[in-house]
C-alpha atoms as a printed R data frame, in Angstrom:
    type eleno elety resid chain resno       x        y       z
1   ATOM     1    CA   MET     A     1 281.469  -84.679 186.955
2   ATOM     2    CA   THR     A     2 285.069  -83.122 186.833
3   ATOM     3    CA   THR     A     3 286.052  -82.263 184.030
4   ATOM     4    CA   ALA     A     4 289.968  -81.441 183.295
5   ATOM     5    CA   TYR     A     5 290.996  -79.199 180.284
6   ATOM     6    CA   ASP     A     6 293.714  -78.622 177.979
7   ATOM     7    CA   LEU     A     7 295.011  -75.373 176.744
8   ATOM     8    CA   LEU     A     8 295.572  -74.923 172.524
9   ATOM     9    CA   PHE     A     9 297.313  -71.631 171.903
10  ATOM    10    CA   ALA     A    10 296.674  -70.038 168.645
11  ATOM    11    CA   THR     A    11 299.339  -70.505 165.954
12  ATOM    12    CA   ALA     A    12 300.018  -68.302 162.482
13  ATOM    13    CA   ASP     A    13 297.733  -70.292 160.824
14  ATOM    14    CA   GLU     A    14 294.426  -68.879 161.295
15  ATOM    15    CA   ASN     A    15 292.134  -71.723 161.642
16  ATOM    16    CA   THR     A    16 294.331  -74.240 163.892
17  ATOM    17    CA   ALA     A    17 295.432  -74.191 167.236
18  ATOM    18    CA   SER     A    18 298.199  -76.088 169.167
19  ATOM    19    CA   TYR     A    19 298.826  -77.968 172.112
20  ATOM    20    CA   ARG     A    20 302.518  -75.661 172.794
21  ATOM    21    CA   VAL     A    21 303.208  -72.174 171.929
22  ATOM    22    CA   GLY     A    22 304.909  -72.017 168.898
23  ATOM    23    CA   GLY     A    23 304.313  -75.685 168.155
24  ATOM    24    CA   PRO     A    24 302.929  -77.544 165.490
25  ATOM    25    CA   SER     A    25 299.507  -77.513 164.138
26  ATOM    26    CA   SER     A    26 297.710  -80.121 165.776
27  ATOM    27    CA   VAL     A    27 294.225  -79.371 166.355
28  ATOM    28    CA   ASP     A    28 291.178  -77.095 164.541
29  ATOM    29    CA   ARG     A    29 291.160  -73.831 167.113
30  ATOM    30    CA   PRO     A    30 288.284  -73.832 168.367
31  ATOM    31    CA   ALA     A    31 284.893  -71.689 167.114
32  ATOM    32    CA   THR     A    32 284.633  -69.506 170.416
33  ATOM    33    CA   ALA     A    33 285.995  -67.413 171.735
34  ATOM    34    CA   PRO     A    34 289.010  -68.008 173.856
35  ATOM    35    CA   SER     A    35 289.067  -67.709 177.432
36  ATOM    36    CA   GLY     A    36 292.497  -66.389 177.868
37  ATOM    37    CA   TRP     A    37 296.233  -64.650 176.618
38  ATOM    38    CA   ILE     A    38 299.462  -64.894 176.900
39  ATOM    39    CA   GLY     A    39 302.506  -62.489 176.464
40  ATOM    40    CA   SER     A    40 303.131  -58.937 177.678
41  ATOM    41    CA   GLN     A    41 299.947  -57.591 178.208
42  ATOM    42    CA   GLY     A    42 298.103  -58.219 181.189
43  ATOM    43    CA   PRO     A    43 294.276  -58.076 182.523
44  ATOM    44    CA   ALA     A    44 292.644  -54.605 182.882
45  ATOM    45    CA   ILE     A    45 293.482  -54.210 186.621
46  ATOM    46    CA   GLY     A    46 295.337  -50.464 185.777
47  ATOM    47    CA   GLU     A    47 298.466  -49.856 186.232
48  ATOM    48    CA   ALA     A    48 298.556  -49.146 189.935
49  ATOM    49    CA   ARG     A    49 297.540  -52.709 190.632
50  ATOM    50    CA   TRP     A    50 300.093  -54.084 187.891
51  ATOM    51    CA   PRO     A    51 302.081  -55.996 190.016
52  ATOM    52    CA   ARG     A    52 305.329  -54.963 191.085
53  ATOM    53    CA   GLY     A    53 308.571  -57.399 192.605
54  ATOM    54    CA   PRO     A    54 308.711  -56.921 196.485
55  ATOM    55    CA   LEU     A    55 312.823  -55.554 196.204
56  ATOM    56    CA   THR     A    56 313.095  -54.337 192.978
57  ATOM    57    CA   GLY     A    57 309.512  -52.484 192.461
58  ATOM    58    CA   LEU     A    58 310.044  -53.556 188.273
59  ATOM    59    CA   PRO     A    59 306.228  -54.139 187.148
60  ATOM    60    CA   MET     A    60 306.137  -58.014 187.101
61  ATOM    61    CA   PHE     A    61 305.823  -59.902 183.734
62  ATOM    62    CA   HIS     A    62 302.311  -61.470 182.345
63  ATOM    63    CA   ILE     A    63 301.959  -64.669 182.076
64  ATOM    64    CA   LEU     A    64 298.865  -66.278 181.361
65  ATOM    65    CA   THR     A    65 295.285  -64.590 181.853
66  ATOM    66    CA   LEU     A    66 292.704  -67.607 181.999
67  ATOM    67    CA   ARG     A    67 289.083  -67.850 182.426
68  ATOM    68    CA   LEU     A    68 288.173  -70.486 184.114
69  ATOM    69    CA   PRO     A    69 284.894  -73.430 183.196
70  ATOM    70    CA   ASP     A    70 281.943  -72.551 185.539
71  ATOM    71    CA   GLU     A    71 282.939  -75.244 187.715
72  ATOM    72    CA   TRP     A    72 285.995  -74.188 188.856
73  ATOM    73    CA   HIS     A    73 285.082  -70.331 190.073
74  ATOM    74    CA   GLU     A    74 284.240  -71.735 193.484
75  ATOM    75    CA   HIS     A    75 288.189  -73.399 193.695
76  ATOM    76    CA   ASN     A    76 289.441  -69.898 192.719
77  ATOM    77    CA   LEU     A    77 287.906  -68.103 195.934
78  ATOM    78    CA   GLY     A    78 284.693  -67.593 193.405
79  ATOM    79    CA   PHE     A    79 286.152  -65.725 190.938
80  ATOM    80    CA   PRO     A    80 285.907  -67.042 187.065
81  ATOM    81    CA   ALA     A    81 289.001  -66.194 186.299
82  ATOM    82    CA   PHE     A    82 293.104  -65.036 187.130
83  ATOM    83    CA   ALA     A    83 296.515  -63.857 185.932
84  ATOM    84    CA   LEU     A    84 300.023  -65.243 186.402
85  ATOM    85    CA   PHE     A    85 302.837  -62.541 186.647
86  ATOM    86    CA   GLN     A    86 306.592  -63.880 187.221
87  ATOM    87    CA   GLY     A    87 309.037  -60.920 188.504
88  ATOM    88    CA   GLU     A    88 312.270  -60.500 189.841
89  ATOM    89    CA   GLY     A    89 314.899  -63.328 190.443
90  ATOM    90    CA   GLN     A    90 317.136  -64.767 192.871
91  ATOM    91    CA   PHE     A    91 319.662  -62.299 192.848
92  ATOM    92    CA   ALA     A    92 316.513  -59.157 193.258
93  ATOM    93    CA   GLU     A    93 318.151  -55.918 195.899
94  ATOM    94    CA   GLU     A    94 316.467  -53.428 197.125
95  ATOM    95    CA   GLY     A    95 316.515  -50.337 194.824
96  ATOM    96    CA   ASP     A    96 317.724  -46.545 196.409
97  ATOM    97    CA   ALA     A    97 314.526  -44.176 197.464
98  ATOM    98    CA   ASP     A    98 315.640  -40.979 195.581
99  ATOM    99    CA   PRO     A    99 311.762  -39.132 195.779
100 ATOM   100    CA   ALA     A   100 313.268  -36.801 192.515
101 ATOM   101    CA   ASP     A   101 313.213  -40.123 190.377
102 ATOM   102    CA   PRO     A   102 310.047  -40.370 188.726
103 ATOM   103    CA   PHE     A   103 310.457  -44.463 188.775
104 ATOM   104    CA   VAL     A   104 309.916  -43.960 192.670
105 ATOM   105    CA   VAL     A   105 307.097  -41.977 192.295
106 ATOM   106    CA   GLN     A   106 305.316  -44.225 190.055
107 ATOM   107    CA   LEU     A   107 305.775  -47.057 192.738
108 ATOM   108    CA   ALA     A   108 304.339  -44.830 195.765
109 ATOM   109    CA   ALA     A   109 301.675  -44.430 193.622
110 ATOM   110    CA   SER     A   110 300.895  -48.134 193.386
111 ATOM   111    CA   ALA     A   111 298.896  -50.632 195.471
112 ATOM   112    CA   PRO     A   112 298.747  -54.092 195.818
113 ATOM   113    CA   HIS     A   113 295.514  -55.914 193.986
114 ATOM   114    CA   PRO     A   114 292.561  -56.987 196.873
115 ATOM   115    CA   THR     A   115 293.058  -60.163 195.404
116 ATOM   116    CA   LEU     A   116 297.227  -60.917 195.051
117 ATOM   117    CA   THR     A   117 298.640  -63.250 196.528
118 ATOM   118    CA   LEU     A   118 302.976  -63.025 195.967
119 ATOM   119    CA   HIS     A   119 304.885  -66.283 195.922
120 ATOM   120    CA   GLU     A   120 308.613  -66.910 196.357
121 ATOM   121    CA   ASP     A   121 309.853  -70.415 194.773
122 ATOM   122    CA   ILE     A   122 312.442  -71.789 196.173
123 ATOM   123    CA   ILE     A   123 315.696  -69.660 194.941
124 ATOM   124    CA   GLY     A   124 314.132  -66.565 195.824
125 ATOM   125    CA   GLY     A   125 311.872  -65.764 192.577
126 ATOM   126    CA   ALA     A   126 308.802  -63.794 193.027
127 ATOM   127    CA   PHE     A   127 305.747  -65.031 191.427
128 ATOM   128    CA   ALA     A   128 301.763  -63.414 191.809
129 ATOM   129    CA   LEU     A   129 298.452  -64.701 191.858
130 ATOM   130    CA   VAL     A   130 295.981  -61.773 191.076
131 ATOM   131    CA   ARG     A   131 292.358  -63.348 190.955
132 ATOM   132    CA   LEU     A   132 290.070  -61.613 188.196
133 ATOM   133    CA   ASP     A   133 286.335  -60.450 188.383
134 ATOM   134    CA   ALA     A   134 284.942  -60.538 184.802
135 ATOM   135    CA   GLY     A   135 285.077  -57.274 183.760
136 ATOM   136    CA   GLU     A   136 288.498  -57.394 184.497
137 ATOM   137    CA   TRP     A   137 289.222  -60.003 182.359
138 ATOM   138    CA   ALA     A   138 286.782  -58.579 179.552
139 ATOM   139    CA   GLY     A   139 288.787  -55.871 179.762
140 ATOM   140    CA   GLY     A   140 292.366  -57.422 178.614
141 ATOM   141    CA   PRO     A   141 294.533  -57.762 177.438
142 ATOM   142    CA   THR     A   142 295.946  -54.353 178.243
143 ATOM   143    CA   PRO     A   143 299.491  -53.470 178.467
144 ATOM   144    CA   PRO     A   144 301.578  -52.714 181.545
145 ATOM   145    CA   PRO     A   145 302.308  -49.497 183.200
146 ATOM   146    CA   VAL     A   146 304.648  -46.886 181.814
147 ATOM   147    CA   ASP     A   147 308.103  -47.099 181.875
148 ATOM   148    CA   VAL     A   148 309.260  -44.080 183.275
149 ATOM   149    CA   ARG     A   149 313.116  -45.541 184.438
150 ATOM   150    CA   ARG     A   150 315.740  -43.028 183.339
151 ATOM   151    CA   GLU     A   151 318.119  -44.006 181.143
152 ATOM   152    CA   GLY     A   152 320.335  -46.375 183.029
153 ATOM   153    CA   GLU     A   153 318.494  -47.008 185.959
154 ATOM   154    CA   HIS     A   154 316.422  -50.154 187.286
155 ATOM   155    CA   ALA     A   155 318.129  -52.620 185.149
156 ATOM   156    CA   PRO     A   156 317.141  -56.069 185.373
157 ATOM   157    CA   ASP     A   157 320.245  -57.713 186.330
158 ATOM   158    CA   ASP     A   158 318.153  -59.933 189.114
159 ATOM   159    CA   GLU     A   159 317.230  -63.167 186.594
160 ATOM   160    CA   GLY     A   160 314.018  -62.599 186.613
161 ATOM   161    CA   PRO     A   161 311.878  -61.234 183.473
162 ATOM   162    CA   ASN     A   162 309.418  -57.776 184.100
163 ATOM   163    CA   ALA     A   163 306.702  -56.440 182.538
164 ATOM   164    CA   TRP     A   164 309.382  -53.621 180.487
165 ATOM   165    CA   ASP     A   165 312.508  -55.749 179.679
166 ATOM   166    CA   ASP     A   166 310.663  -58.887 178.446
167 ATOM   167    CA   LEU     A   167 308.635  -57.880 175.789
168 ATOM   168    CA   HIS     A   168 306.334  -61.223 174.267
169 ATOM   169    CA   PRO     A   169 302.870  -60.775 171.400
170 ATOM   170    CA   THR     A   170 299.813  -61.402 172.979
171 ATOM   171    CA   VAL     A   171 298.586  -65.269 172.039
172 ATOM   172    CA   PRO     A   172 295.061  -66.479 172.388
173 ATOM   173    CA   VAL     A   173 294.984  -68.965 174.141
174 ATOM   174    CA   TRP     A   174 291.370  -71.466 174.057
175 ATOM   175    CA   LEU     A   175 290.265  -74.601 176.981
176 ATOM   176    CA   ALA     A   176 289.355  -77.684 175.705
177 ATOM   177    CA   GLU     A   177 288.047  -80.532 177.939
178 ATOM   178    CA   ARG     A   178 291.050  -83.360 178.415
179 ATOM   179    CA   PRO     A   179 290.582  -86.666 178.024
180 ATOM   180    CA   ASP     A   180 292.059  -87.543 181.233
181 ATOM   181    CA   PRO     A   181 291.194  -90.234 184.050
182 ATOM   182    CA   ASN     A   182 292.399  -88.634 186.946
183 ATOM   183    CA   ALA     A   183 289.981  -85.561 186.581
184 ATOM   184    CA   GLY     A   184 288.918  -84.118 189.808
185 ATOM   185    CA   LEU     A   185 291.512  -85.919 191.848
186 ATOM   186    CA   ALA     A   186 294.489  -84.747 193.670
187 ATOM   187    CA   PRO     A   187 297.766  -85.883 192.003
188 ATOM   188    CA   VAL     A   188 299.808  -88.630 193.551
189 ATOM   189    CA   GLU     A   189 303.203  -89.208 193.947
190 ATOM   190    CA   ALA     A   190 304.082  -92.510 193.121
191 ATOM   191    CA   ILE     A   191 306.646  -93.262 190.371
192 ATOM   192    CA   GLY     A   192 306.965  -96.871 189.047
193 ATOM   193    CA   ALA     A   193 304.544  -97.795 191.856
194 ATOM   194    CA   ALA     A   194 301.189  -98.512 191.765
195 ATOM   195    CA   ALA     A   195 299.353  -96.102 193.896
196 ATOM   196    CA   GLU     A   196 296.634  -97.163 196.643
197 ATOM   197    CA   GLY     A   197 293.313  -94.911 195.532
198 ATOM   198    CA   PRO     A   198 291.522  -93.475 192.432
199 ATOM   199    CA   TYR     A   199 295.110  -91.947 190.882
200 ATOM   200    CA   ARG     A   200 295.679  -93.830 188.243
201 ATOM   201    CA   GLN     A   201 299.368  -93.228 188.068
202 ATOM   202    CA   PRO     A   202 301.083  -92.544 184.535
203 ATOM   203    CA   LEU     A   203 304.053  -94.772 184.538
204 ATOM   204    CA   GLY     A   204 303.954  -98.150 184.944
205 ATOM   205    CA   PRO     A   205 306.841 -100.030 187.145
206 ATOM   206    CA   ASP     A   206 308.752 -100.736 184.259
207 ATOM   207    CA   TYR     A   207 309.537  -95.909 183.912
208 ATOM   208    CA   VAL     A   208 307.165  -96.451 181.026
209 ATOM   209    CA   TYR     A   209 304.616  -94.373 180.428
210 ATOM   210    CA   ALA     A   210 301.618  -95.500 179.692
211 ATOM   211    CA   ASP     A   211 299.460  -95.091 175.621
212 ATOM   212    CA   TRP     A   212 296.465  -92.735 177.327
213 ATOM   213    CA   ALA     A   213 298.894  -91.346 179.279
214 ATOM   214    CA   LEU     A   214 301.476  -90.504 176.624
215 ATOM   215    CA   ALA     A   215 298.169  -89.267 174.612
216 ATOM   216    CA   ILE     A   216 298.307  -86.087 177.064
217 ATOM   217    CA   PHE     A   217 302.164  -85.816 177.897
218 ATOM   218    CA   ASP     A   218 303.248  -82.412 177.582
219 ATOM   219    CA   ARG     A   219 301.050  -80.257 177.493
220 ATOM   220    CA   ALA     A   220 299.759  -77.016 179.410
221 ATOM   221    CA   HIS     A   221 296.590  -77.966 180.731
222 ATOM   222    CA   LEU     A   222 293.961  -77.653 184.238
223 ATOM   223    CA   GLY     A   223 293.127  -80.954 186.788
224 ATOM   224    CA   GLY     A   224 294.319  -84.217 186.074
225 ATOM   225    CA   THR     A   225 297.245  -85.840 185.670
226 ATOM   226    CA   ALA     A   226 299.803  -83.906 186.638
227 ATOM   227    CA   PHE     A   227 303.534  -84.409 184.392
228 ATOM   228    CA   PRO     A   228 306.469  -82.756 186.873
229 ATOM   229    CA   VAL     A   229 310.180  -82.580 186.073
230 ATOM   230    CA   GLN     A   230 311.307  -84.059 189.864
231 ATOM   231    CA   GLY     A   231 308.073  -85.018 191.606
232 ATOM   232    CA   VAL     A   232 304.628  -83.714 192.544
233 ATOM   233    CA   PRO     A   233 305.280  -81.096 195.221
234 ATOM   234    CA   ALA     A   234 303.715  -81.773 198.203
235 ATOM   235    CA   GLY     A   235 299.881  -80.820 198.987
236 ATOM   236    CA   LEU     A   236 299.303  -80.166 195.549
237 ATOM   237    CA   GLY     A   237 295.199  -80.443 195.339
238 ATOM   238    CA   PRO     A   238 293.202  -81.047 192.463
239 ATOM   239    CA   TRP     A   239 292.220  -78.244 191.222
240 ATOM   240    CA   TYR     A   240 295.654  -76.783 189.378
241 ATOM   241    CA   LEU     A   241 297.247  -75.054 186.503
242 ATOM   242    CA   GLU     A   242 300.369  -77.224 185.015
243 ATOM   243    CA   ILE     A   243 302.251  -75.008 182.570
244 ATOM   244    CA   PRO     A   244 305.392  -75.370 180.599
245 ATOM   245    CA   GLU     A   245 307.959  -73.030 180.229
246 ATOM   246    CA   LEU     A   246 305.664  -70.105 178.321
247 ATOM   247    CA   PRO     A   247 307.247  -67.284 176.291
248 ATOM   248    CA   GLY     A   248 309.253  -64.585 178.483
249 ATOM   249    CA   MET     A   249 309.443  -67.499 182.033
250 ATOM   250    CA   ASN     A   250 312.285  -67.912 183.656
251 ATOM   251    CA   ILE     A   251 312.309  -71.124 185.081
252 ATOM   252    CA   GLY     A   252 315.145  -73.161 183.784
253 ATOM   253    CA   GLY     A   253 314.537  -73.727 180.315
254 ATOM   254    CA   ASP     A   254 312.692  -76.948 180.439
255 ATOM   255    CA   GLY     A   255 311.101  -76.690 183.470
256 ATOM   256    CA   ILE     A   256 307.204  -77.273 184.621
257 ATOM   257    CA   LEU     A   257 305.189  -75.344 186.583
258 ATOM   258    CA   GLN     A   258 302.017  -76.175 189.095
259 ATOM   259    CA   LEU     A   259 299.960  -73.805 190.245
260 ATOM   260    CA   ASP     A   260 297.587  -75.247 193.066
261 ATOM   261    CA   LEU     A   261 294.098  -72.283 192.489
262 ATOM   262    CA   ALA     A   262 292.387  -73.256 195.777
263 ATOM   263    CA   ALA     A   263 295.500  -72.960 198.243
264 ATOM   264    CA   PRO     A   264 298.571  -70.998 198.097
265 ATOM   265    CA   LEU     A   265 300.750  -73.266 196.760
266 ATOM   266    CA   LEU     A   266 303.521  -72.339 193.952
267 ATOM   267    CA   ASP     A   267 306.006  -74.771 192.816
268 ATOM   268    CA   TRP     A   268 308.133  -75.555 189.603
269 ATOM   269    CA   ALA     A   269 311.605  -77.507 188.902
270 ATOM   270    CA   CYS     A   270 313.392  -77.923 185.672
271 ATOM   271    CA   GLY     A   271 315.315  -80.981 184.992
């Protein structure tokens, strides 16, 4: 049986966790080890393979590293975990290649991770998905590449985050089974109307959320019912991650992002 999962985030109270980062303590903290983390530190992929902005070359900001439940591995190309990064924004420009610049030297020594997938959003911003083996997941959190910029150079003026200028603490993340009738189903766009097929719509014809949908609304999660801001992304399958704007991200302030782990699809929208 396919299961959907909520992401739970550690709170300041060591005995509790929350469905929202920085939110109220919602549930007891799981007794198991965390499944991942958010914050500036990433997985153990090595400095040379840390994702870089395609134009600026700045190291991308680490959003989330997560070990998946066993039944999800095959839908992540067989890998047990993944890491998600966000990089340069819509105003990114390619920098100068001064061979004496230590930043240029460091960038030239870098190489894409073998499982790296780059995504470009609708406004030209960069995201990266890196699928991880068990050792790369277990070896983290680890810091990004050392900041070697000369003073005043390679400034973050593109409206995107990066690993050097956007610093956030590491927050452990757990997975908890989600009581969701749409676990294992691809989300279907049918706002305000009944949809054919097994996918159960969270909104009724009166545009009011059903009680079962309200109980799982506004949570970061793997699979199950989608709650996008501006409609379900075309082609989104059942093996996806949906998250609000986590610390360090820039998706409009109130955006929701969907990442399909089984297909090259990443989308987000804000209100």
